[in-house]
All heavy atoms as TSV, in Angstrom:
chain	resi	resn	atom	element	x	y	z
A	1	MET	N	N	0.888	-1.155	0.039
A	1	MET	CA	C	0.046	0.073	0.035
A	1	MET	C	C	0.942	1.238	0.022
A	1	MET	O	O	1.838	1.244	0.762
A	1	MET	CB	C	-0.929	0.008	1.189
A	1	MET	CG	C	-1.688	1.288	1.406
A	1	MET	SD	S	-2.609	1.490	2.965
A	1	MET	CE	C	-3.628	0.080	2.874
A	2	LYS	N	N	0.520	2.221	-0.815
A	2	LYS	CA	C	1.209	3.482	-0.824
A	2	LYS	C	C	0.434	4.540	-0.023
A	2	LYS	O	O	-0.770	4.598	-0.139
A	2	LYS	CB	C	1.444	4.038	-2.208
A	2	LYS	CG	C	2.373	3.264	-3.034
A	2	LYS	CD	C	2.640	3.963	-4.367
A	2	LYS	CE	C	3.506	3.033	-5.224
A	2	LYS	NZ	N	3.702	3.700	-6.652
A	3	ILE	N	N	1.125	5.297	0.776
A	3	ILE	CA	C	0.463	6.328	1.612
A	3	ILE	C	C	1.188	7.641	1.250
A	3	ILE	O	O	2.359	7.747	1.387
A	3	ILE	CB	C	0.601	6.005	3.026
A	3	ILE	CG1	C	-0.139	4.734	3.439
A	3	ILE	CG2	C	-0.039	7.156	3.854
A	3	ILE	CD1	C	0.008	4.238	4.804
A	4	TYR	N	N	0.341	8.679	0.914
A	4	TYR	CA	C	0.807	9.984	0.629
A	4	TYR	C	C	0.726	10.788	1.859
A	4	TYR	O	O	-0.330	10.879	2.451
A	4	TYR	CB	C	0.108	10.636	-0.453
A	4	TYR	CG	C	0.562	12.065	-0.727
A	4	TYR	CD1	C	1.707	12.235	-1.488
A	4	TYR	CD2	C	-0.169	13.127	-0.357
A	4	TYR	CE1	C	2.211	13.535	-1.779
A	4	TYR	CE2	C	0.293	14.435	-0.655
A	4	TYR	CZ	C	1.449	14.602	-1.318
A	4	TYR	OH	O	1.967	15.844	-1.672
A	5	LEU	N	N	1.846	11.322	2.410
A	5	LEU	CA	C	1.863	12.195	3.613
A	5	LEU	C	C	1.836	13.613	3.208
A	5	LEU	O	O	2.845	14.158	2.774
A	5	LEU	CB	C	3.157	11.821	4.425
A	5	LEU	CG	C	3.278	10.376	4.905
A	5	LEU	CD1	C	4.552	10.143	5.647
A	5	LEU	CD2	C	2.110	10.075	5.764
A	6	SER	N	N	0.775	14.274	3.377
A	6	SER	CA	C	0.527	15.620	3.003
A	6	SER	C	C	0.353	16.472	4.236
A	6	SER	O	O	-0.180	16.062	5.203
A	6	SER	CB	C	-0.703	15.688	2.119
A	6	SER	OG	O	-1.027	17.049	1.900
A	7	GLY	N	N	0.917	17.679	4.167
A	7	GLY	CA	C	0.665	18.553	5.283
A	7	GLY	C	C	1.978	19.480	5.591
A	7	GLY	O	O	2.856	19.638	4.803
A	8	GLU	N	N	1.901	20.003	6.775
A	8	GLU	CA	C	2.934	20.975	7.078
A	8	GLU	C	C	4.326	20.365	7.076
A	8	GLU	O	O	4.328	19.157	7.372
A	8	GLU	CB	C	2.578	21.759	8.341
A	8	GLU	CG	C	2.591	20.889	9.682
A	8	GLU	CD	C	3.934	20.707	10.274
A	8	GLU	OE1	O	4.817	21.427	10.036
A	8	GLU	OE2	O	4.026	19.679	11.019
A	9	ILE	N	N	5.293	21.257	6.916
A	9	ILE	CA	C	6.650	20.652	6.773
A	9	ILE	C	C	7.629	21.176	7.909
A	9	ILE	O	O	8.857	20.950	7.822
A	9	ILE	CB	C	7.340	20.993	5.423
A	9	ILE	CG1	C	7.530	22.488	5.319
A	9	ILE	CG2	C	6.502	20.417	4.307
A	9	ILE	CD1	C	8.271	22.936	4.027
A	10	HIS	N	N	7.116	21.750	8.973
A	10	HIS	CA	C	7.963	22.383	9.979
A	10	HIS	C	C	8.265	21.447	11.220
A	10	HIS	O	O	9.124	21.717	11.988
A	10	HIS	CB	C	7.307	23.649	10.525
A	10	HIS	CG	C	7.138	24.567	9.362
A	10	HIS	ND1	N	8.140	25.285	8.758
A	10	HIS	CD2	C	6.053	25.030	8.727
A	10	HIS	CE1	C	7.736	26.033	7.772
A	10	HIS	NE2	N	6.340	25.917	7.812
A	11	THR	N	N	7.603	20.202	11.225
A	11	THR	CA	C	7.897	19.278	12.300
A	11	THR	C	C	8.202	17.949	11.666
A	11	THR	O	O	8.142	17.719	10.440
A	11	THR	CB	C	6.643	19.167	13.210
A	11	THR	OG1	O	5.525	18.614	12.494
A	11	THR	CG2	C	6.225	20.448	13.806
A	12	ASP	N	N	8.521	16.976	12.521
A	12	ASP	CA	C	8.929	15.651	12.057
A	12	ASP	C	C	7.857	14.613	12.014
A	12	ASP	O	O	8.190	13.464	12.142
A	12	ASP	CB	C	10.149	15.137	12.833
A	12	ASP	CG	C	9.773	14.727	14.291
A	12	ASP	OD1	O	8.710	15.295	14.782
A	12	ASP	OD2	O	10.609	14.104	14.945
A	13	TRP	N	N	6.658	15.017	11.959
A	13	TRP	CA	C	5.552	14.113	12.170
A	13	TRP	C	C	5.592	12.956	10.988
A	13	TRP	O	O	5.213	11.824	11.328
A	13	TRP	CB	C	4.154	14.784	12.000
A	13	TRP	CG	C	3.851	15.447	10.697
A	13	TRP	CD1	C	4.163	16.750	10.317
A	13	TRP	CD2	C	3.158	14.874	9.558
A	13	TRP	NE1	N	3.697	16.982	8.989
A	13	TRP	CE2	C	3.038	15.827	8.523
A	13	TRP	CE3	C	2.561	13.595	9.362
A	13	TRP	CZ2	C	2.415	15.510	7.349
A	13	TRP	CZ3	C	1.943	13.348	8.169
A	13	TRP	CH2	C	1.926	14.269	7.215
A	14	ARG	N	N	6.160	13.352	9.786
A	14	ARG	CA	C	6.332	12.158	8.794
A	14	ARG	C	C	7.210	11.129	9.272
A	14	ARG	O	O	6.826	10.043	9.163
A	14	ARG	CB	C	6.797	12.824	7.562
A	14	ARG	CG	C	5.763	13.617	6.743
A	14	ARG	CD	C	6.410	14.222	5.411
A	14	ARG	NE	N	5.455	14.963	4.677
A	14	ARG	CZ	C	5.142	16.299	4.912
A	14	ARG	NH1	N	5.771	16.915	5.791
A	14	ARG	NH2	N	4.237	16.858	4.250
A	15	ASP	N	N	8.349	11.526	9.744
A	15	ASP	CA	C	9.330	10.594	10.327
A	15	ASP	C	C	8.777	9.778	11.432
A	15	ASP	O	O	9.009	8.489	11.526
A	15	ASP	CB	C	10.632	11.337	10.795
A	15	ASP	CG	C	11.315	12.029	9.636
A	15	ASP	OD1	O	11.243	11.555	8.468
A	15	ASP	OD2	O	12.038	12.925	9.958
A	16	GLN	N	N	7.973	10.315	12.230
A	16	GLN	CA	C	7.380	9.604	13.407
A	16	GLN	C	C	6.399	8.520	12.785
A	16	GLN	O	O	6.438	7.402	13.318
A	16	GLN	CB	C	6.623	10.558	14.304
A	16	GLN	CG	C	7.489	11.475	15.085
A	16	GLN	CD	C	6.753	12.384	15.950
A	16	GLN	OE1	O	5.621	12.007	16.528
A	16	GLN	NE2	N	7.198	13.709	16.108
A	17	ILE	N	N	5.658	8.868	11.821
A	17	ILE	CA	C	4.700	7.834	11.243
A	17	ILE	C	C	5.570	6.716	10.579
A	17	ILE	O	O	5.150	5.631	10.659
A	17	ILE	CB	C	3.766	8.631	10.277
A	17	ILE	CG1	C	2.734	9.451	11.063
A	17	ILE	CG2	C	2.958	7.540	9.368
A	17	ILE	CD1	C	1.849	10.332	10.203
A	18	ILE	N	N	6.438	7.096	9.806
A	18	ILE	CA	C	7.252	6.120	8.982
A	18	ILE	C	C	7.913	5.197	9.988
A	18	ILE	O	O	7.922	3.934	9.849
A	18	ILE	CB	C	8.211	6.865	8.047
A	18	ILE	CG1	C	7.504	7.530	6.973
A	18	ILE	CG2	C	9.226	5.790	7.516
A	18	ILE	CD1	C	8.292	8.499	6.141
A	19	THR	N	N	8.597	5.771	11.026
A	19	THR	CA	C	9.229	4.920	12.028
A	19	THR	C	C	8.381	4.046	12.735
A	19	THR	O	O	8.670	2.808	13.003
A	19	THR	CB	C	10.091	5.844	13.030
A	19	THR	OG1	O	10.898	6.665	12.272
A	19	THR	CG2	C	10.695	5.097	14.100
A	20	GLY	N	N	7.154	4.455	13.110
A	20	GLY	CA	C	6.141	3.651	13.758
A	20	GLY	C	C	5.714	2.464	12.893
A	20	GLY	O	O	5.533	1.369	13.423
A	21	CYS	N	N	5.485	2.821	11.598
A	21	CYS	CA	C	5.048	1.717	10.726
A	21	CYS	C	C	6.075	0.645	10.484
A	21	CYS	O	O	5.795	-0.556	10.489
A	21	CYS	CB	C	4.559	2.301	9.357
A	21	CYS	SG	S	3.007	3.256	9.504
A	22	LYS	N	N	7.381	1.112	10.331
A	22	LYS	CA	C	8.516	0.222	10.247
A	22	LYS	C	C	8.620	-0.639	11.411
A	22	LYS	O	O	8.829	-1.891	11.319
A	22	LYS	CB	C	9.815	0.945	9.972
A	22	LYS	CG	C	9.924	1.511	8.520
A	22	LYS	CD	C	11.202	2.145	8.376
A	22	LYS	CE	C	11.334	2.830	6.928
A	22	LYS	NZ	N	12.539	3.433	6.672
A	23	ALA	N	N	8.503	-0.073	12.713
A	23	ALA	CA	C	8.613	-0.879	13.888
A	23	ALA	C	C	7.502	-2.037	14.027
A	23	ALA	O	O	7.818	-2.980	14.604
A	23	ALA	CB	C	8.430	0.085	15.076
A	24	LYS	N	N	6.399	-1.740	13.417
A	24	LYS	CA	C	5.315	-2.778	13.364
A	24	LYS	C	C	5.341	-3.617	12.134
A	24	LYS	O	O	4.420	-4.451	11.850
A	24	LYS	CB	C	3.976	-2.071	13.544
A	24	LYS	CG	C	3.792	-1.302	14.910
A	24	LYS	CD	C	2.450	-1.164	15.251
A	24	LYS	CE	C	2.195	-0.434	16.575
A	24	LYS	NZ	N	2.392	-1.456	17.697
A	25	ASN	N	N	6.373	-3.434	11.299
A	25	ASN	CA	C	6.514	-4.159	9.971
A	25	ASN	C	C	5.259	-4.081	9.116
A	25	ASN	O	O	4.864	-5.092	8.559
A	25	ASN	CB	C	6.905	-5.652	10.378
A	25	ASN	CG	C	8.198	-5.851	11.023
A	25	ASN	OD1	O	9.142	-5.103	10.556
A	25	ASN	ND2	N	8.310	-6.488	12.020
A	26	LEU	N	N	4.680	-2.910	9.078
A	26	LEU	CA	C	3.483	-2.788	8.145
A	26	LEU	C	C	3.954	-2.733	6.752
A	26	LEU	O	O	5.072	-2.019	6.440
A	26	LEU	CB	C	2.709	-1.522	8.553
A	26	LEU	CG	C	2.254	-1.390	9.987
A	26	LEU	CD1	C	1.488	-0.111	10.216
A	26	LEU	CD2	C	1.274	-2.615	10.200
A	27	PRO	N	N	3.262	-3.471	5.860
A	27	PRO	CA	C	3.569	-3.468	4.439
A	27	PRO	C	C	3.166	-2.156	3.646
A	27	PRO	O	O	2.247	-2.189	2.785
A	27	PRO	CB	C	2.855	-4.757	3.918
A	27	PRO	CG	C	1.624	-4.675	4.757
A	27	PRO	CD	C	2.040	-4.224	6.097
A	28	VAL	N	N	3.772	-1.022	3.989
A	28	VAL	CA	C	3.351	0.223	3.336
A	28	VAL	C	C	4.690	0.934	2.812
A	28	VAL	O	O	5.751	0.742	3.360
A	28	VAL	CB	C	2.608	1.151	4.344
A	28	VAL	CG1	C	1.271	0.530	4.673
A	28	VAL	CG2	C	3.444	1.435	5.588
A	29	THR	N	N	4.423	1.755	1.839
A	29	THR	CA	C	5.545	2.663	1.435
A	29	THR	C	C	4.923	4.120	1.408
A	29	THR	O	O	3.740	4.303	1.299
A	29	THR	CB	C	6.026	2.386	-0.053
A	29	THR	OG1	O	4.858	2.389	-0.937
A	29	THR	CG2	C	6.734	1.015	-0.119
A	30	PHE	N	N	5.765	5.025	1.676
A	30	PHE	CA	C	5.350	6.342	1.811
A	30	PHE	C	C	5.949	7.328	0.661
A	30	PHE	O	O	7.053	7.079	0.258
A	30	PHE	CB	C	5.753	6.924	3.177
A	30	PHE	CG	C	5.117	6.252	4.322
A	30	PHE	CD1	C	5.847	5.231	4.918
A	30	PHE	CD2	C	3.909	6.646	4.757
A	30	PHE	CE1	C	5.213	4.620	6.063
A	30	PHE	CE2	C	3.373	6.030	5.836
A	30	PHE	CZ	C	4.002	4.951	6.510
A	31	ILE	N	N	5.088	8.199	0.324
A	31	ILE	CA	C	5.520	9.281	-0.604
A	31	ILE	C	C	5.054	10.567	-0.010
A	31	ILE	O	O	4.151	10.589	0.779
A	31	ILE	CB	C	5.036	9.071	-2.050
A	31	ILE	CG1	C	3.486	9.034	-2.053
A	31	ILE	CG2	C	5.643	7.845	-2.667
A	31	ILE	CD1	C	2.946	8.859	-3.464
A	32	SER	N	N	5.742	11.674	-0.441
A	32	SER	CA	C	5.424	12.884	0.267
A	32	SER	C	C	5.823	14.018	-0.731
A	32	SER	O	O	6.632	13.894	-1.656
A	32	SER	CB	C	6.217	13.058	1.512
A	32	SER	OG	O	5.983	14.304	2.058
A	33	ALA	N	N	5.239	15.188	-0.482
A	33	ALA	CA	C	5.724	16.396	-1.194
A	33	ALA	C	C	7.116	16.750	-0.653
A	33	ALA	O	O	7.587	16.180	0.251
A	33	ALA	CB	C	4.725	17.582	-0.693
A	34	ASN	N	N	7.686	17.541	-1.501
A	34	ASN	CA	C	9.029	18.029	-1.157
A	34	ASN	C	C	8.916	18.808	0.101
A	34	ASN	O	O	8.192	19.819	0.079
A	34	ASN	CB	C	9.633	18.869	-2.362
A	34	ASN	CG	C	10.923	19.467	-2.102
A	34	ASN	OD1	O	11.511	19.169	-0.980
A	34	ASN	ND2	N	11.552	20.078	-3.042
A	35	ASN	N	N	9.668	18.398	1.055
A	35	ASN	CA	C	9.412	19.156	2.429
A	35	ASN	C	C	10.677	20.003	2.723
A	35	ASN	O	O	10.965	20.408	3.849
A	35	ASN	CB	C	9.107	18.217	3.561
A	35	ASN	CG	C	10.087	17.077	3.689
A	35	ASN	OD1	O	11.208	17.114	3.105
A	35	ASN	ND2	N	9.737	16.010	4.562
A	36	ASP	N	N	11.433	20.305	1.729
A	36	ASP	CA	C	12.537	21.309	1.830
A	36	ASP	C	C	12.114	22.582	1.188
A	36	ASP	O	O	11.963	22.713	-0.001
A	36	ASP	CB	C	13.836	20.784	1.154
A	36	ASP	CG	C	14.947	21.677	1.194
A	36	ASP	OD1	O	15.504	21.952	2.250
A	36	ASP	OD2	O	15.271	22.376	0.127
A	37	HIS	N	N	11.900	23.585	2.114
A	37	HIS	CA	C	11.336	24.842	1.607
A	37	HIS	C	C	12.120	25.391	0.451
A	37	HIS	O	O	11.405	25.825	-0.576
A	37	HIS	CB	C	11.242	25.873	2.748
A	37	HIS	CG	C	9.980	26.118	3.333
A	37	HIS	ND1	N	9.625	27.121	4.121
A	37	HIS	CD2	C	8.767	25.376	3.342
A	37	HIS	CE1	C	8.387	27.081	4.533
A	37	HIS	NE2	N	7.834	25.956	4.056
A	38	GLU	N	N	13.348	25.531	0.576
A	38	GLU	CA	C	14.100	26.217	-0.437
A	38	GLU	C	C	14.052	25.525	-1.843
A	38	GLU	O	O	13.725	26.137	-2.921
A	38	GLU	CB	C	15.617	26.388	-0.098
A	38	GLU	CG	C	16.414	27.184	-1.051
A	38	GLU	CD	C	17.826	27.442	-0.448
A	38	GLU	OE1	O	17.983	27.532	0.709
A	38	GLU	OE2	O	18.716	27.598	-1.336
A	39	SER	N	N	14.156	24.309	-1.922
A	39	SER	CA	C	14.104	23.551	-3.209
A	39	SER	C	C	12.644	23.444	-3.704
A	39	SER	O	O	12.398	23.523	-4.866
A	39	SER	CB	C	14.675	22.176	-3.103
A	39	SER	OG	O	13.965	21.328	-2.241
A	40	SER	N	N	11.757	23.385	-2.826
A	40	SER	CA	C	10.287	23.474	-3.182
A	40	SER	C	C	9.933	24.815	-3.812
A	40	SER	O	O	9.299	24.846	-4.900
A	40	SER	CB	C	9.402	23.182	-1.937
A	40	SER	OG	O	8.033	23.251	-2.319
A	41	ASP	N	N	10.375	25.799	-3.213
A	41	ASP	CA	C	10.170	27.184	-3.734
A	41	ASP	C	C	10.798	27.437	-5.088
A	41	ASP	O	O	10.288	28.237	-5.908
A	41	ASP	CB	C	10.595	28.278	-2.791
A	41	ASP	CG	C	9.686	28.370	-1.578
A	41	ASP	OD1	O	8.603	27.730	-1.579
A	41	ASP	OD2	O	10.027	29.024	-0.620
A	42	ALA	N	N	11.881	26.680	-5.250
A	42	ALA	CA	C	12.692	26.861	-6.527
A	42	ALA	C	C	12.347	25.846	-7.648
A	42	ALA	O	O	12.891	25.902	-8.741
A	42	ALA	CB	C	14.155	26.790	-6.227
A	43	ALA	N	N	11.360	24.978	-7.440
A	43	ALA	CA	C	11.110	23.929	-8.344
A	43	ALA	C	C	10.758	24.384	-9.784
A	43	ALA	O	O	11.085	23.764	-10.801
A	43	ALA	CB	C	10.012	23.057	-7.845
A	44	GLY	N	N	10.047	25.623	-9.826
A	44	GLY	CA	C	9.713	26.120	-11.223
A	44	GLY	C	C	10.635	27.038	-11.752
A	44	GLY	O	O	10.436	27.601	-12.850
A	45	ASP	N	N	11.749	27.300	-11.103
A	45	ASP	CA	C	12.714	28.343	-11.622
A	45	ASP	C	C	13.313	27.868	-12.942
A	45	ASP	O	O	13.737	28.784	-13.703
A	45	ASP	CB	C	13.846	28.500	-10.547
A	45	ASP	CG	C	13.363	29.301	-9.343
A	45	ASP	OD1	O	12.206	29.733	-9.385
A	45	ASP	OD2	O	14.113	29.451	-8.447
A	46	CYS	N	N	13.396	26.688	-13.224
A	46	CYS	CA	C	14.023	26.140	-14.481
A	46	CYS	C	C	13.007	26.584	-15.656
A	46	CYS	O	O	13.522	26.595	-16.832
A	46	CYS	CB	C	14.082	24.691	-14.526
A	46	CYS	SG	S	12.558	23.840	-14.378
A	47	LEU	N	N	11.870	27.050	-15.448
A	47	LEU	CA	C	10.958	27.483	-16.433
A	47	LEU	C	C	11.068	29.023	-16.809
A	47	LEU	O	O	10.371	29.452	-17.616
A	47	LEU	CB	C	9.489	27.174	-16.088
A	47	LEU	CG	C	9.183	25.711	-15.695
A	47	LEU	CD1	C	7.771	25.524	-15.194
A	47	LEU	CD2	C	9.406	24.965	-17.033
A	48	GLY	N	N	11.925	29.674	-16.113
A	48	GLY	CA	C	12.197	31.102	-16.338
A	48	GLY	C	C	11.927	31.869	-14.989
A	48	GLY	O	O	11.229	31.530	-14.193
A	49	GLU	N	N	12.593	33.056	-15.017
A	49	GLU	CA	C	12.574	33.887	-13.829
A	49	GLU	C	C	11.212	34.664	-13.838
A	49	GLU	O	O	10.659	34.977	-14.821
A	49	GLU	CB	C	13.677	34.909	-13.910
A	49	GLU	CG	C	13.834	35.704	-12.717
A	49	GLU	CD	C	15.034	36.606	-12.699
A	49	GLU	OE1	O	15.992	36.275	-13.437
A	49	GLU	OE2	O	15.052	37.654	-12.020
A	50	GLU	N	N	10.723	34.811	-12.673
A	50	GLU	CA	C	9.426	35.591	-12.412
A	50	GLU	C	C	9.790	36.823	-11.569
A	50	GLU	O	O	10.526	36.741	-10.543
A	50	GLU	CB	C	8.531	34.681	-11.723
A	50	GLU	CG	C	7.930	33.617	-12.531
A	50	GLU	CD	C	7.006	34.075	-13.721
A	50	GLU	OE1	O	6.573	35.235	-13.702
A	50	GLU	OE2	O	6.825	33.344	-14.641
A	51	GLU	N	N	9.324	37.922	-11.890
A	51	GLU	CA	C	9.448	39.150	-11.080
A	51	GLU	C	C	8.504	39.173	-9.920
A	51	GLU	O	O	8.811	39.746	-8.881
A	51	GLU	CB	C	9.285	40.431	-11.945
A	51	GLU	CG	C	10.356	40.622	-13.023
A	51	GLU	CD	C	10.117	41.882	-13.766
A	51	GLU	OE1	O	9.477	42.794	-13.396
A	51	GLU	OE2	O	10.582	41.885	-14.947
A	52	ASN	N	N	7.383	38.558	-10.085
A	52	ASN	CA	C	6.384	38.557	-8.996
A	52	ASN	C	C	6.461	37.239	-8.258
A	52	ASN	O	O	6.294	36.107	-8.792
A	52	ASN	CB	C	4.924	38.659	-9.643
A	52	ASN	CG	C	3.892	38.808	-8.662
A	52	ASN	OD1	O	3.707	38.002	-7.863
A	52	ASN	ND2	N	2.981	39.791	-8.878
A	53	GLN	N	N	6.586	37.303	-6.968
A	53	GLN	CA	C	6.699	36.121	-6.129
A	53	GLN	C	C	5.564	35.223	-6.194
A	53	GLN	O	O	5.590	34.023	-6.185
A	53	GLN	CB	C	6.935	36.516	-4.637
A	53	GLN	CG	C	7.232	35.351	-3.702
A	53	GLN	CD	C	8.530	34.622	-4.073
A	53	GLN	OE1	O	9.498	35.248	-4.443
A	53	GLN	NE2	N	8.556	33.405	-3.791
A	54	PHE	N	N	4.326	35.739	-6.405
A	54	PHE	CA	C	3.113	35.018	-6.545
A	54	PHE	C	C	3.253	34.039	-7.731
A	54	PHE	O	O	3.070	32.794	-7.550
A	54	PHE	CB	C	1.883	35.837	-6.801
A	54	PHE	CG	C	0.659	34.998	-7.232
A	54	PHE	CD1	C	-0.094	34.466	-6.152
A	54	PHE	CD2	C	0.276	34.757	-8.491
A	54	PHE	CE1	C	-1.240	33.646	-6.588
A	54	PHE	CE2	C	-0.802	33.999	-8.828
A	54	PHE	CZ	C	-1.550	33.471	-7.863
A	55	TRP	N	N	3.736	34.377	-8.840
A	55	TRP	CA	C	3.925	33.586	-10.006
A	55	TRP	C	C	5.046	32.522	-9.900
A	55	TRP	O	O	4.915	31.468	-10.334
A	55	TRP	CB	C	4.009	34.370	-11.374
A	55	TRP	CG	C	2.791	35.092	-11.599
A	55	TRP	CD1	C	2.531	36.495	-11.584
A	55	TRP	CD2	C	1.518	34.490	-11.925
A	55	TRP	NE1	N	1.215	36.779	-11.862
A	55	TRP	CE2	C	0.559	35.570	-12.048
A	55	TRP	CE3	C	1.046	33.261	-12.066
A	55	TRP	CZ2	C	-0.802	35.392	-12.326
A	55	TRP	CZ3	C	-0.315	33.047	-12.355
A	55	TRP	CH2	C	-1.204	34.022	-12.518
A	56	ARG	N	N	6.094	32.944	-9.079
A	56	ARG	CA	C	7.153	31.923	-8.839
A	56	ARG	C	C	6.530	30.815	-8.046
A	56	ARG	O	O	6.803	29.571	-8.302
A	56	ARG	CB	C	8.317	32.609	-8.149
A	56	ARG	CG	C	9.471	31.697	-7.837
A	56	ARG	CD	C	10.588	32.316	-7.233
A	56	ARG	NE	N	11.715	31.388	-7.007
A	56	ARG	CZ	C	12.241	31.088	-5.838
A	56	ARG	NH1	N	11.844	31.597	-4.711
A	56	ARG	NH2	N	13.239	30.230	-5.727
A	57	ASP	N	N	5.888	31.182	-6.969
A	57	ASP	CA	C	5.292	30.095	-6.069
A	57	ASP	C	C	4.296	29.306	-6.912
A	57	ASP	O	O	4.211	28.118	-6.751
A	57	ASP	CB	C	4.581	30.824	-4.983
A	57	ASP	CG	C	5.526	31.417	-3.958
A	57	ASP	OD1	O	6.689	31.221	-3.968
A	57	ASP	OD2	O	5.017	32.194	-3.163
A	58	HIS	N	N	3.478	29.957	-7.805
A	58	HIS	CA	C	2.493	29.223	-8.467
A	58	HIS	C	C	3.047	28.116	-9.467
A	58	HIS	O	O	2.660	27.046	-9.511
A	58	HIS	CB	C	1.618	30.209	-9.303
A	58	HIS	CG	C	0.486	29.618	-10.033
A	58	HIS	ND1	N	-0.632	29.087	-9.423
A	58	HIS	CD2	C	0.347	29.368	-11.457
A	58	HIS	CE1	C	-1.427	28.643	-10.452
A	58	HIS	NE2	N	-0.908	28.811	-11.615
A	59	LYS	N	N	4.134	28.623	-10.147
A	59	LYS	CA	C	4.867	27.674	-11.063
A	59	LYS	C	C	5.506	26.591	-10.332
A	59	LYS	O	O	5.393	25.346	-10.669
A	59	LYS	CB	C	5.965	28.372	-11.845
A	59	LYS	CG	C	5.506	29.127	-13.146
A	59	LYS	CD	C	6.563	29.510	-14.088
A	59	LYS	CE	C	7.679	30.166	-13.524
A	59	LYS	NZ	N	8.575	30.755	-14.574
A	60	SER	N	N	6.070	26.909	-9.176
A	60	SER	CA	C	6.810	25.809	-8.359
A	60	SER	C	C	5.741	24.857	-7.857
A	60	SER	O	O	6.037	23.601	-7.758
A	60	SER	CB	C	7.598	26.491	-7.344
A	60	SER	OG	O	8.687	27.161	-7.869
A	61	ALA	N	N	4.560	25.373	-7.334
A	61	ALA	CA	C	3.598	24.452	-6.898
A	61	ALA	C	C	3.196	23.372	-7.946
A	61	ALA	O	O	3.004	22.268	-7.724
A	61	ALA	CB	C	2.381	25.254	-6.321
A	62	LYS	N	N	3.013	23.952	-9.205
A	62	LYS	CA	C	2.588	22.976	-10.257
A	62	LYS	C	C	3.675	22.079	-10.668
A	62	LYS	O	O	3.318	20.856	-10.846
A	62	LYS	CB	C	2.370	23.875	-11.567
A	62	LYS	CG	C	1.204	24.879	-11.359
A	62	LYS	CD	C	-0.141	24.174	-11.041
A	62	LYS	CE	C	-1.249	25.210	-10.892
A	62	LYS	NZ	N	-2.448	24.737	-10.310
A	63	VAL	N	N	4.908	22.438	-10.631
A	63	VAL	CA	C	6.030	21.526	-10.840
A	63	VAL	C	C	6.077	20.482	-9.713
A	63	VAL	O	O	6.353	19.232	-10.039
A	63	VAL	CB	C	7.419	22.141	-11.006
A	63	VAL	CG1	C	8.606	21.270	-11.032
A	63	VAL	CG2	C	7.395	23.031	-12.257
A	64	ASN	N	N	5.962	20.935	-8.501
A	64	ASN	CA	C	5.991	19.923	-7.425
A	64	ASN	C	C	4.793	18.952	-7.535
A	64	ASN	O	O	4.983	17.773	-7.159
A	64	ASN	CB	C	5.946	20.747	-6.145
A	64	ASN	CG	C	7.239	21.364	-5.728
A	64	ASN	OD1	O	8.288	20.684	-5.879
A	64	ASN	ND2	N	7.278	22.518	-5.276
A	65	ALA	N	N	3.626	19.415	-7.960
A	65	ALA	CA	C	2.583	18.468	-8.125
A	65	ALA	C	C	2.811	17.451	-9.133
A	65	ALA	O	O	2.341	16.315	-9.012
A	65	ALA	CB	C	1.327	19.316	-8.471
A	66	ILE	N	N	3.490	17.789	-10.172
A	66	ILE	CA	C	3.908	16.767	-11.213
A	66	ILE	C	C	4.807	15.792	-10.671
A	66	ILE	O	O	4.735	14.591	-10.914
A	66	ILE	CB	C	4.450	17.498	-12.466
A	66	ILE	CG1	C	3.448	18.303	-13.162
A	66	ILE	CG2	C	5.155	16.559	-13.390
A	66	ILE	CD1	C	3.855	19.241	-14.182
A	67	ARG	N	N	5.836	16.263	-9.880
A	67	ARG	CA	C	6.889	15.401	-9.386
A	67	ARG	C	C	6.366	14.369	-8.352
A	67	ARG	O	O	6.858	13.229	-8.284
A	67	ARG	CB	C	7.977	16.213	-8.655
A	67	ARG	CG	C	8.831	17.018	-9.528
A	67	ARG	CD	C	9.934	17.597	-8.829
A	67	ARG	NE	N	9.788	18.063	-7.517
A	67	ARG	CZ	C	10.598	18.904	-6.821
A	67	ARG	NH1	N	11.677	19.280	-7.382
A	67	ARG	NH2	N	10.350	19.222	-5.553
A	68	ILE	N	N	5.301	14.619	-7.665
A	68	ILE	CA	C	4.772	13.637	-6.676
A	68	ILE	C	C	3.502	12.923	-7.164
A	68	ILE	O	O	2.923	12.122	-6.438
A	68	ILE	CB	C	4.396	14.404	-5.322
A	68	ILE	CG1	C	3.466	15.550	-5.622
A	68	ILE	CG2	C	5.642	15.004	-4.731
A	68	ILE	CD1	C	2.625	15.777	-4.445
A	69	LYS	N	N	3.178	13.098	-8.494
A	69	LYS	CA	C	1.970	12.368	-8.917
A	69	LYS	C	C	2.083	10.997	-8.776
A	69	LYS	O	O	3.114	10.382	-9.228
A	69	LYS	CB	C	1.659	12.805	-10.297
A	69	LYS	CG	C	0.431	12.263	-10.880
A	69	LYS	CD	C	0.077	12.857	-12.198
A	69	LYS	CE	C	-1.248	12.240	-12.593
A	69	LYS	NZ	N	-1.748	12.722	-13.856
A	70	MET	N	N	1.175	10.327	-8.252
A	70	MET	CA	C	1.124	8.767	-8.041
A	70	MET	C	C	0.633	8.234	-9.336
A	70	MET	O	O	-0.310	8.675	-9.920
A	70	MET	CB	C	0.254	8.475	-6.882
A	70	MET	CG	C	0.871	8.897	-5.547
A	70	MET	SD	S	-0.180	8.506	-4.091
A	70	MET	CE	C	-0.696	6.774	-4.336
A	71	PRO	N	N	1.290	7.007	-9.714
A	71	PRO	CA	C	0.795	6.330	-10.955
A	71	PRO	C	C	-0.570	5.750	-10.695
A	71	PRO	O	O	-0.977	5.474	-9.766
A	71	PRO	CB	C	1.860	5.417	-11.138
A	71	PRO	CG	C	2.746	5.204	-9.863
A	71	PRO	CD	C	2.403	6.485	-9.119
């Protein structure tokens, strides 16, 4: 079973869940959004520079959504 861990990135809640599941030998794999702020914010920079921060964030959010899309 694949589990997508979505949510805030400022605490280690993902690691706690993954560690707990491993300790119980549960047959699951985890995927998650990019939880590194800097690289997440820069994900769309390869598509060209934006003067407006809103559009930079918007492009990066779209690129991040493509990167984590589950098959």
